N, CA, C and O atoms as a GROMACS GRO file, in nm:
protein
  432
    1MET      N    1  -0.281   1.677  -1.393
    1MET     CA    2  -0.296   1.535  -1.405
    1MET      C    3  -0.267   1.453  -1.281
    1MET      O    4  -0.322   1.345  -1.259
    2ARG      N    5  -0.178   1.509  -1.202
    2ARG     CA    6  -0.150   1.443  -1.062
    2ARG      C    7  -0.273   1.433  -0.992
    2ARG      O    8  -0.306   1.325  -0.941
    3VAL      N    9  -0.349   1.539  -0.984
    3VAL     CA   10  -0.477   1.539  -0.912
    3VAL      C   11  -0.570   1.439  -0.953
    3VAL      O   12  -0.631   1.374  -0.868
    4PHE      N   13  -0.589   1.420  -1.083
    4PHE     CA   14  -0.667   1.318  -1.134
    4PHE      C   15  -0.618   1.173  -1.094
    4PHE      O   16  -0.701   1.086  -1.064
    5TYR      N   17  -0.488   1.150  -1.094
    5TYR     CA   18  -0.430   1.018  -1.047
    5TYR      C   19  -0.449   1.003  -0.892
    5TYR      O   20  -0.458   0.890  -0.844
    6SER      N   21  -0.456   1.108  -0.818
    6SER     CA   22  -0.466   1.106  -0.676
    6SER      C   23  -0.610   1.056  -0.657
    6SER      O   24  -0.637   0.968  -0.575
    7PHE      N   25  -0.706   1.118  -0.739
    7PHE     CA   26  -0.842   1.081  -0.713
    7PHE      C   27  -0.874   0.942  -0.743
    7PHE      O   28  -0.955   0.879  -0.674
    8LEU      N   29  -0.809   0.886  -0.854
    8LEU     CA   30  -0.817   0.754  -0.890
    8LEU      C   31  -0.757   0.665  -0.793
    8LEU      O   32  -0.807   0.553  -0.779
    9PHE      N   33  -0.651   0.701  -0.719
    9PHE     CA   34  -0.576   0.631  -0.603
    9PHE      C   35  -0.683   0.609  -0.497
    9PHE      O   36  -0.711   0.499  -0.451
   10LEU      N   37  -0.745   0.730  -0.459
   10LEU     CA   38  -0.846   0.727  -0.358
   10LEU      C   39  -0.964   0.649  -0.384
   10LEU      O   40  -1.022   0.594  -0.291
   11MET      N   41  -1.009   0.639  -0.513
   11MET     CA   42  -1.134   0.568  -0.545
   11MET      C   43  -1.112   0.422  -0.570
   11MET      O   44  -1.208   0.344  -0.566
   12VAL      N   45  -0.977   0.377  -0.600
   12VAL     CA   46  -0.944   0.241  -0.628
   12VAL      C   47  -0.884   0.169  -0.513
   12VAL      O   48  -0.928   0.061  -0.476
   13PHE      N   49  -0.778   0.231  -0.453
   13PHE     CA   50  -0.711   0.161  -0.346
   13PHE      C   51  -0.779   0.162  -0.213
   13PHE      O   52  -0.750   0.073  -0.134
   14ASN      N   53  -0.863   0.249  -0.182
   14ASN     CA   54  -0.930   0.240  -0.053
   14ASN      C   55  -1.039   0.138  -0.059
   14ASN      O   56  -1.057   0.066   0.038
   15PRO      N   57  -1.114   0.126  -0.165
   15PRO     CA   58  -1.209   0.000  -0.147
   15PRO      C   59  -1.132  -0.128  -0.158
   15PRO      O   60  -1.176  -0.229  -0.104
   16ILE      N   61  -1.018  -0.128  -0.227
   16ILE     CA   62  -0.933  -0.259  -0.219
   16ILE      C   63  -0.893  -0.298  -0.085
   16ILE      O   64  -0.896  -0.414  -0.044
   17HIS      N   65  -0.849  -0.188  -0.012
   17HIS     CA   66  -0.801  -0.209   0.134
   17HIS      C   67  -0.919  -0.248   0.210
   17HIS      O   68  -0.905  -0.342   0.287
   18CYS      N   69  -1.034  -0.191   0.201
   18CYS     CA   70  -1.151  -0.228   0.277
   18CYS      C   71  -1.191  -0.377   0.237
   18CYS      O   72  -1.224  -0.455   0.327
   19TYR      N   73  -1.188  -0.415   0.111
   19TYR     CA   74  -1.215  -0.556   0.093
   19TYR      C   75  -1.113  -0.650   0.143
   19TYR      O   76  -1.150  -0.757   0.191
   20TRP      N   77  -0.987  -0.618   0.137
   20TRP     CA   78  -0.881  -0.700   0.190
   20TRP      C   79  -0.906  -0.714   0.334
   20TRP      O   80  -0.902  -0.828   0.382
   21PHE      N   81  -0.933  -0.603   0.417
   21PHE     CA   82  -0.961  -0.617   0.558
   21PHE      C   83  -1.088  -0.707   0.574
   21PHE      O   84  -1.086  -0.798   0.657
   22TYR      N   85  -1.194  -0.686   0.500
   22TYR     CA   86  -1.309  -0.766   0.512
   22TYR      C   87  -1.288  -0.911   0.491
   22TYR      O   88  -1.352  -0.989   0.562
   23CYS      N   89  -1.202  -0.956   0.398
   23CYS     CA   90  -1.164  -1.090   0.369
   23CYS      C   91  -1.091  -1.145   0.482
   23CYS      O   92  -1.112  -1.261   0.516
   24GLY      N   93  -1.006  -1.073   0.543
   24GLY     CA   94  -0.934  -1.133   0.656
   24GLY      C   95  -1.014  -1.134   0.781
   24GLY      O   96  -0.998  -1.227   0.861
   25TYR      N   97  -1.087  -1.050   0.801
   25TYR     CA   98  -1.177  -1.047   0.923
   25TYR      C   99  -1.278  -1.163   0.918
   25TYR      O  100  -1.287  -1.246   1.009
   26LYS      N  101  -1.358  -1.164   0.799
   26LYS     CA  102  -1.460  -1.257   0.784
   26LYS      C  103  -1.393  -1.395   0.775
   26LYS      O  104  -1.447  -1.491   0.829
   27GLY      N  105  -1.274  -1.408   0.709
   27GLY     CA  106  -1.213  -1.532   0.710
   27GLY      C  107  -1.176  -1.602   0.842
   27GLY      O  108  -1.186  -1.724   0.859
   28ILE      N  109  -1.130  -1.509   0.940
   28ILE     CA  110  -1.100  -1.544   1.080
   28ILE      C  111  -1.229  -1.594   1.144
   28ILE      O  112  -1.236  -1.701   1.204
   29VAL      N  113  -1.329  -1.511   1.127
   29VAL     CA  114  -1.454  -1.526   1.215
   29VAL      C  115  -1.538  -1.648   1.157
   29VAL      O  116  -1.571  -1.745   1.226
   30ASP      N  117  -1.568  -1.630   1.020
   30ASP     CA  118  -1.676  -1.716   0.968
   30ASP      C  119  -1.625  -1.809   0.848
   30ASP      O  120  -1.622  -1.932   0.861
   31GLU      N  121  -1.590  -1.755   0.746
   31GLU     CA  122  -1.563  -1.844   0.621
   31GLU      C  123  -1.415  -1.843   0.605
   31GLU      O  124  -1.354  -1.740   0.580
   32ALA      N  125  -1.357  -1.962   0.620
   32ALA     CA  126  -1.197  -1.989   0.604
   32ALA      C  127  -1.169  -1.971   0.452
   32ALA      O  128  -1.055  -1.940   0.416
   33SER      N  129  -1.268  -1.989   0.362
   33SER     CA  130  -1.235  -1.976   0.214
   33SER      C  131  -1.196  -1.834   0.170
   33SER      O  132  -1.143  -1.816   0.061
   34LEU      N  133  -1.220  -1.740   0.251
   34LEU     CA  134  -1.193  -1.608   0.231
   34LEU      C  135  -1.047  -1.583   0.258
   34LEU      O  136  -0.997  -1.485   0.204
   35ILE      N  137  -0.974  -1.660   0.336
   35ILE     CA  138  -0.839  -1.647   0.370
   35ILE      C  139  -0.754  -1.646   0.244
   35ILE      O  140  -0.660  -1.567   0.238
   36MET      N  141  -0.780  -1.726   0.144
   36MET     CA  142  -0.699  -1.731   0.021
   36MET      C  143  -0.699  -1.604  -0.058
   36MET      O  144  -0.597  -1.565  -0.116
   37ARG      N  145  -0.826  -1.534  -0.061
   37ARG     CA  146  -0.848  -1.411  -0.112
   37ARG      C  147  -0.770  -1.304  -0.041
   37ARG      O  148  -0.714  -1.213  -0.103
   38PHE      N  149  -0.768  -1.316   0.078
   38PHE     CA  150  -0.682  -1.225   0.171
   38PHE      C  151  -0.536  -1.232   0.144
   38PHE      O  152  -0.463  -1.133   0.134
   39ASN      N  153  -0.495  -1.362   0.132
   39ASN     CA  154  -0.355  -1.382   0.094
   39ASN      C  155  -0.317  -1.321  -0.045
   39ASN      O  156  -0.222  -1.245  -0.062
   40ILE      N  157  -0.402  -1.365  -0.143
   40ILE     CA  158  -0.362  -1.316  -0.277
   40ILE      C  159  -0.365  -1.158  -0.289
   40ILE      O  160  -0.279  -1.091  -0.346
   41LEU      N  161  -0.476  -1.113  -0.228
   41LEU     CA  162  -0.489  -0.959  -0.234
   41LEU      C  163  -0.373  -0.886  -0.157
   41LEU      O  164  -0.321  -0.783  -0.200
   42GLY      N  165  -0.339  -0.943  -0.051
   42GLY     CA  166  -0.228  -0.902   0.028
   42GLY      C  167  -0.089  -0.900  -0.040
   42GLY      O  168  -0.010  -0.806  -0.026
   43GLY      N  169  -0.064  -1.007  -0.114
   43GLY     CA  170   0.041  -1.011  -0.191
   43GLY      C  171   0.046  -0.901  -0.309
   43GLY      O  172   0.147  -0.835  -0.334
   44LEU      N  173  -0.058  -0.893  -0.366
   44LEU     CA  174  -0.074  -0.779  -0.479
   44LEU      C  175  -0.048  -0.643  -0.411
   44LEU      O  176   0.031  -0.564  -0.462
   45LEU      N  177  -0.112  -0.616  -0.300
   45LEU     CA  178  -0.100  -0.486  -0.232
   45LEU      C  179   0.043  -0.467  -0.200
   45LEU      O  180   0.094  -0.357  -0.221
   46PHE      N  181   0.118  -0.573  -0.146
   46PHE     CA  182   0.251  -0.564  -0.110
   46PHE      C  183   0.335  -0.518  -0.230
   46PHE      O  184   0.416  -0.426  -0.224
   47ALA      N  185   0.308  -0.590  -0.341
   47ALA     CA  186   0.386  -0.558  -0.463
   47ALA      C  187   0.363  -0.414  -0.515
   47ALA      O  188   0.458  -0.342  -0.547
   48PHE      N  189   0.239  -0.374  -0.521
   48PHE     CA  190   0.203  -0.225  -0.553
   48PHE      C  191   0.272  -0.133  -0.471
   48PHE      O  192   0.347  -0.050  -0.522
   49TYR      N  193   0.251  -0.141  -0.333
   49TYR     CA  194   0.318  -0.054  -0.246
   49TYR      C  195   0.462  -0.047  -0.249
   49TYR      O  196   0.520   0.060  -0.236
   50PHE      N  197   0.525  -0.158  -0.266
   50PHE     CA  198   0.678  -0.170  -0.296
   50PHE      C  199   0.710  -0.083  -0.419
   50PHE      O  200   0.797   0.003  -0.416
   51PHE      N  201   0.633  -0.111  -0.532
   51PHE     CA  202   0.662  -0.034  -0.646
   51PHE      C  203   0.640   0.113  -0.626
   51PHE      O  204   0.723   0.195  -0.667
   52PHE      N  205   0.528   0.148  -0.563
   52PHE     CA  206   0.505   0.293  -0.547
   52PHE      C  207   0.600   0.361  -0.455
   52PHE      O  208   0.620   0.481  -0.467
   53SER      N  209   0.658   0.290  -0.366
   53SER     CA  210   0.745   0.370  -0.274
   53SER      C  211   0.890   0.395  -0.340
   53SER      O  212   0.966   0.479  -0.291
   54ILE      N  213   0.925   0.322  -0.451
   54ILE     CA  214   1.036   0.345  -0.524
   54ILE      C  215   1.022   0.442  -0.641
   54ILE      O  216   1.092   0.544  -0.645
   55THR      N  217   0.939   0.413  -0.729
   55THR     CA  218   0.929   0.475  -0.853
   55THR      C  219   0.864   0.601  -0.850
   55THR      O  220   0.808   0.635  -0.745
   56SER      N  221   0.864   0.683  -0.961
   56SER     CA  222   0.799   0.815  -0.976
   56SER      C  223   0.714   0.806  -1.105
   56SER      O  224   0.754   0.854  -1.211
   57VAL      N  225   0.604   0.746  -1.092
   57VAL     CA  226   0.505   0.741  -1.202
   57VAL      C  227   0.364   0.788  -1.151
   57VAL      O  228   0.326   0.776  -1.034
   58ALA      N  229   0.292   0.842  -1.254
   58ALA     CA  230   0.163   0.901  -1.234
   58ALA      C  231   0.178   0.984  -1.107
   58ALA      O  232   0.271   1.064  -1.104
   59ASN      N  233   0.094   0.973  -1.000
   59ASN     CA  234   0.103   1.068  -0.876
   59ASN      C  235   0.193   1.033  -0.771
   59ASN      O  236   0.202   1.102  -0.669
   60TRP      N  237   0.270   0.911  -0.796
   60TRP     CA  238   0.336   0.859  -0.685
   60TRP      C  239   0.481   0.927  -0.682
   60TRP      O  240   0.546   0.924  -0.787
   61ASN      N  241   0.530   0.983  -0.581
   61ASN     CA  242   0.661   1.040  -0.566
   61ASN      C  243   0.736   0.934  -0.483
   61ASN      O  244   0.729   0.935  -0.360
   62GLY      N  245   0.809   0.844  -0.551
   62GLY     CA  246   0.887   0.750  -0.475
   62GLY      C  247   1.029   0.813  -0.438
   62GLY      O  248   1.054   0.933  -0.447
   63TRP      N  249   1.106   0.729  -0.402
   63TRP     CA  250   1.243   0.770  -0.366
   63TRP      C  251   1.319   0.830  -0.484
   63TRP      O  252   1.404   0.916  -0.462
   64VAL      N  253   1.294   0.792  -0.602
   64VAL     CA  254   1.352   0.833  -0.721
   64VAL      C  255   1.316   0.988  -0.741
   64VAL      O  256   1.398   1.074  -0.774
   65ARG      N  257   1.192   1.009  -0.718
   65ARG     CA  258   1.142   1.162  -0.737
   65ARG      C  259   1.202   1.240  -0.622
   65ARG      O  260   1.224   1.358  -0.646
   66THR      N  261   1.232   1.195  -0.504
   66THR     CA  262   1.286   1.265  -0.405
   66THR      C  263   1.418   1.310  -0.431
   66THR      O  264   1.453   1.423  -0.398
   67ASP      N  265   1.499   1.224  -0.491
   67ASP     CA  266   1.642   1.273  -0.534
   67ASP      C  267   1.634   1.378  -0.644
   67ASP      O  268   1.715   1.471  -0.646
   68ASP      N  269   1.535   1.364  -0.737
   68ASP     CA  270   1.516   1.466  -0.848
   68ASP      C  271   1.476   1.601  -0.771
   68ASP      O  272   1.536   1.706  -0.795
   69LEU      N  273   1.380   1.593  -0.686
   69LEU     CA  274   1.337   1.722  -0.618
   69LEU      C  275   1.453   1.796  -0.545
   69LEU      O  276   1.472   1.917  -0.552
   70LEU      N  277   1.532   1.698  -0.468
   70LEU     CA  278   1.644   1.761  -0.399
   70LEU      C  279   1.752   1.824  -0.493
   70LEU      O  280   1.814   1.924  -0.456
   71LYS      N  281   1.775   1.766  -0.611
   71LYS     CA  282   1.864   1.828  -0.718
   71LYS      C  283   1.795   1.962  -0.760
   71LYS      O  284   1.871   2.050  -0.800
   72MET      N  285   1.683   1.984  -0.756
   72MET     CA  286   1.622   2.091  -0.810
   72MET      C  287   1.600   2.209  -0.703
   72MET      O  288   1.536   2.312  -0.726
   73ASP      N  289   1.657   2.180  -0.594
   73ASP     CA  290   1.638   2.258  -0.463
   73ASP      C  291   1.495   2.292  -0.428
   73ASP      O  292   1.461   2.406  -0.395
   74LEU      N  293   1.413   2.190  -0.436
   74LEU     CA  294   1.276   2.198  -0.390
   74LEU      C  295   1.272   2.120  -0.266
   74LEU      O  296   1.236   2.003  -0.264
   75VAL      N  297   1.307   2.183  -0.167
   75VAL     CA  298   1.320   2.102  -0.031
   75VAL      C  299   1.184   2.082   0.020
   75VAL      O  300   1.164   1.971   0.070
   76PHE      N  301   1.089   2.164   0.019
   76PHE     CA  302   0.945   2.136   0.078
   76PHE      C  303   0.885   2.010   0.002
   76PHE      O  304   0.834   1.916   0.063
   77CYS      N  305   0.896   2.016  -0.130
   77CYS     CA  306   0.846   1.913  -0.208
   77CYS      C  307   0.911   1.781  -0.181
   77CYS      O  308   0.843   1.678  -0.177
   78ALA      N  309   1.047   1.779  -0.162
   78ALA     CA  310   1.115   1.669  -0.137
   78ALA      C  311   1.088   1.608  -0.007
   78ALA      O  312   1.096   1.486   0.008
   79VAL      N  313   1.055   1.693   0.095
   79VAL     CA  314   1.013   1.647   0.237
   79VAL      C  315   0.871   1.578   0.229
   79VAL      O  316   0.838   1.484   0.301
   80LEU      N  317   0.794   1.633   0.137
   80LEU     CA  318   0.655   1.576   0.127
   80LEU      C  319   0.678   1.440   0.054
   80LEU      O  320   0.616   1.340   0.090
   81SER      N  321   0.767   1.436  -0.046
   81SER     CA  322   0.797   1.313  -0.115
   81SER      C  323   0.848   1.203  -0.015
   81SER      O  324   0.808   1.087  -0.026
   82ILE      N  325   0.934   1.239   0.080
   82ILE     CA  326   0.989   1.153   0.164
   82ILE      C  327   0.879   1.101   0.267
   82ILE      O  328   0.885   0.986   0.312
   83ILE      N  329   0.782   1.188   0.302
   83ILE     CA  330   0.693   1.149   0.396
   83ILE      C  331   0.602   1.039   0.312
   83ILE      O  332   0.578   0.928   0.359
   84GLU      N  333   0.560   1.079   0.197
   84GLU     CA  334   0.472   0.982   0.116
   84GLU      C  335   0.550   0.839   0.099
   84GLU      O  336   0.495   0.732   0.123
   85SER      N  337   0.675   0.851   0.058
   85SER     CA  338   0.749   0.726   0.043
   85SER      C  339   0.762   0.644   0.169
   85SER      O  340   0.758   0.521   0.165
   86ILE      N  341   0.779   0.718   0.291
   86ILE     CA  342   0.786   0.640   0.408
   86ILE      C  343   0.637   0.574   0.453
   86ILE      O  344   0.626   0.470   0.518
   87LEU      N  345   0.543   0.642   0.413
   87LEU     CA  346   0.405   0.575   0.440
   87LEU      C  347   0.385   0.464   0.355
   87LEU      O  348   0.323   0.366   0.396
   88PHE      N  349   0.437   0.469   0.228
   88PHE     CA  350   0.425   0.341   0.135
   88PHE      C  351   0.510   0.236   0.207
   88PHE      O  352   0.463   0.123   0.223
   89VAL      N  353   0.632   0.267   0.249
   89VAL     CA  354   0.714   0.169   0.299
   89VAL      C  355   0.637   0.093   0.424
   89VAL      O  356   0.632  -0.029   0.438
   90LEU      N  357   0.575   0.193   0.515
   90LEU     CA  358   0.514   0.136   0.634
   90LEU      C  359   0.394   0.045   0.589
   90LEU      O  360   0.362  -0.052   0.659
   91GLU      N  361   0.332   0.074   0.479
   91GLU     CA  362   0.226  -0.006   0.407
   91GLU      C  363   0.275  -0.145   0.371
   91GLU      O  364   0.219  -0.247   0.410
   92PHE      N  365   0.388  -0.144   0.291
   92PHE     CA  366   0.423  -0.262   0.257
   92PHE      C  367   0.507  -0.350   0.361
   92PHE      O  368   0.542  -0.465   0.334
   93LEU      N  369   0.534  -0.291   0.475
   93LEU     CA  370   0.582  -0.365   0.585
   93LEU      C  371   0.469  -0.409   0.682
   93LEU      O  372   0.488  -0.498   0.764
   94PHE      N  373   0.354  -0.345   0.670
   94PHE     CA  374   0.239  -0.388   0.762
   94PHE      C  375   0.184  -0.514   0.688
   94PHE      O  376   0.157  -0.609   0.761
   95ILE      N  377   0.165  -0.529   0.562
   95ILE     CA  378   0.101  -0.624   0.498
   95ILE      C  379   0.150  -0.760   0.528
   95ILE      O  380   0.070  -0.848   0.561
   96PRO      N  381   0.278  -0.784   0.520
   96PRO     CA  382   0.326  -0.928   0.572
   96PRO      C  383   0.287  -0.944   0.713
   96PRO      O  384   0.250  -1.058   0.743
   97PHE      N  385   0.287  -0.854   0.806
   97PHE     CA  386   0.256  -0.868   0.952
   97PHE      C  387   0.105  -0.910   0.963
   97PHE      O  388   0.068  -0.991   1.048
   98ALA      N  389   0.024  -0.853   0.877
   98ALA     CA  390  -0.112  -0.871   0.884
   98ALA      C  391  -0.144  -1.021   0.826
   98ALA      O  392  -0.221  -1.100   0.881
   99LEU      N  393  -0.081  -1.044   0.720
   99LEU     CA  394  -0.091  -1.186   0.662
   99LEU      C  395  -0.052  -1.287   0.771
   99LEU      O  396  -0.126  -1.381   0.802
  100TRP      N  397   0.063  -1.265   0.826
  100TRP     CA  398   0.116  -1.361   0.928
  100TRP      C  399   0.017  -1.377   1.043
  100TRP      O  400  -0.010  -1.488   1.088
  101LYS      N  401  -0.039  -1.259   1.092
  101LYS     CA  402  -0.134  -1.259   1.216
  101LYS      C  403  -0.268  -1.331   1.177
  101LYS      O  404  -0.322  -1.411   1.253
  102VAL      N  405  -0.317  -1.298   1.052
  102VAL     CA  406  -0.446  -1.381   1.007
  102VAL      C  407  -0.422  -1.520   1.001
  102VAL      O  408  -0.502  -1.601   1.049
  103ARG      N  409  -0.302  -1.557   0.937
  103ARG     CA  410  -0.278  -1.706   0.920
  103ARG      C  411  -0.279  -1.775   1.060
  103ARG      O  412  -0.338  -1.881   1.081
  104LYS      N  413  -0.204  -1.699   1.160
  104LYS     CA  414  -0.197  -1.760   1.299
  104LYS      C  415  -0.340  -1.766   1.354
  104LYS      O  416  -0.380  -1.869   1.409
  105LEU      N  417  -0.414  -1.661   1.340
  105LEU     CA  418  -0.544  -1.655   1.421
  105LEU      C  419  -0.646  -1.760   1.347
  105LEU      O  420  -0.727  -1.826   1.412
  106SER      N  421  -0.633  -1.770   1.208
  106SER     CA  422  -0.720  -1.871   1.153
  106SER      C  423  -0.694  -2.022   1.181
  106SER      O  424  -0.783  -2.106   1.169
  107ASN      N  425  -0.562  -2.051   1.221
  107ASN     CA  426  -0.523  -2.184   1.253
  107ASN      C  427  -0.569  -2.225   1.405
  107ASN      O  428  -0.571  -2.342   1.443
  108GLU      N  429  -0.600  -2.131   1.475
  108GLU     CA  430  -0.639  -2.150   1.610
  108GLU      C  431  -0.771  -2.212   1.630
  108GLU      O  432  -0.813  -2.233   1.744
   0.00000   0.00000   0.00000
C-alpha cells in the first residue's frame, strides 16, 4: 500500500510543484495575476509539507514514525525516516523564502 501512495505522491505533488514554479516565474516575467495563484499554492504546499514532516499517515514517515521505528530497533528504517522528514522540513522552509523572493522581484 505504501508503494501505491508513493506513486500517487509522485504523480500529484510533482505536477503541483511544477505549476507552482510556473506561476511564480510567469508572474514575475509576464502576468502579475499569476502571483496570487503562486501565493495560495505556496501556502497550501507549506501546510502539506509541514503536516507530512510530523505525522505518519499513508506513505509519509514523519517524526512520529521515526520514534516508533527506533522503539522497534529498526535503525536503518529510522534513519531513512529521518532523512525523509528532514527533506520535508527543508521543503516547508524553502516555500516561504520563495514566496518572499517572488514578492520582492514582482514589486521591482
